[in-house]
C-alpha positions, 0 to 999 in steps of 0.5 A: 516353490515360487514361480519366479524362480524357474531359472534358479531352481535348476541350480538348486543342487549346486547351491547346496554344494557350496560349503561357504569356505570363502575362497571366492573372496580373494579377487572379488572387486566388489568385496574389496570396495565394501568389505561387506559379507553380502557383497562377496560371492559367498554372501550372494549365494547365501541370499539366493539360496534363501530366496529359492527356499522361501526364507527371504522375500525378493526385493530390489535391494537383493536384486541390486546385490545380484547385479553387482558382479563383473563376471571376472569368474575368479570366484568360480575359478577359486571355488573348492566345490566347483560351484558355477557361481556366475551362472547362478547369478545369471539365473537369479538375474533372469528370475528377478527381472521377470518378476519385475525388479528393476536393478542396475548394479554395475551394468551399463545404462543408456540415456536414450534421449541423447543417444545419437544412434551411431551404434558403435556400442553394439559393435564393441559388446562381445556379450551381445548385451546391446542390440538395435531395435529397428522398429523403434530406432534405438539401442536396446540393453539386455541387463542380464547379459551385461557384464559391466566391462565398460567397453561401451562406456569408453566407446560412446562418442556422446558420453551418454552410456554410464555406470552407477557410481560406487564401484570405482568404474564410473567416468567420474570416479576414474577421473577423480582417481587420476587427479589424485595421483602423486606418483610419476607413473600410472599403470592401468591393470585389468581385474580379469587376469592381470591384476590378480597376478600382480597382487600375488607377486606382492607388487601392488602392496610393495610398489615404489612411490614411482607408480600407481596402479588403477584397476579397471574391469577391462583394458577396453574401459580406459578412455583416451580422456583418462590418459590425456588427463594423466599427462595433463596432471604432469604424470611422466608415463602411462602404461596399459596392461592388457590381456594377450590377443584373443584372450580378452573376455571382452575384446577390450585389448583390440579396442585399446590397440586402436586407441593407443595408435590414435593417441601416439599420433596425437600426443606429439601434436600436444608436445608429449613424447609418444614413448611416454604411452605404452601398452603391453600384454600379459597372461594370467599369473604373470604378475612378476613379468608385469612388475618387470615391465613396469620397472623397465617402463619407468627406467626407459622414460626416466632415461628419456627425461635425463637425455632431454634435460 
């Protein structure tokens, strides 16, 4: 067995347990974007199994596939064989990095030449993927630990932390999606817990023309600029659906609380009613509750417009 797979070989038995059923497809953000089998959790496990057994040669292309995961863990939660899918991905990341493959996938990257060394990104990274190198006076990224939540991207005051385009999470892609919205209301939903419940309640596909849902990997990824862009485009109201306190995998809900508090003070200065921005909290599988909350938000803001008119 090749020496570069020292971490992966510990997962050989679990790789053999996978029955290729495909239940892991259901909530995979990457698969929803591409519809490629190799982008599904199952497809990646097949690739990793082939690497481990010498049926495939490791390559940077395969490494990129392994790093294309947001660690929402819905694949593991839905796995009928109880395979620890994301743990296997982490082991594969370790082996591939140690073998010299340079892949980024969905992980955040820092432009060191323009970094102001404020270290705010370190303070918001719950996975400890970012740390301070005191000797070289720079922020260091551990791409193996990075789960691509994007909270650091939204926090960086210099805007020099980025994610690759193509995954619907980069600053440019999110802004373009906001610009293309034709409905009156915008709802940001977290892919970790809230969005799956919304899909199961059929609210996403049956939503009225009044609101549009944009899926983000964490509520902490929603930048103030995105919200202001929405109001600038004439959207009547913006709602951010967060995980409840102490239940967010990335503590992004706390970051969003502070941003909303800041924006609610700023919006009146811009001639925008602060009530047009709302943040609310939902547990997993509370899609029906979220749907009702969206309807209530639309109703409340519509009433404000009518009374103002």
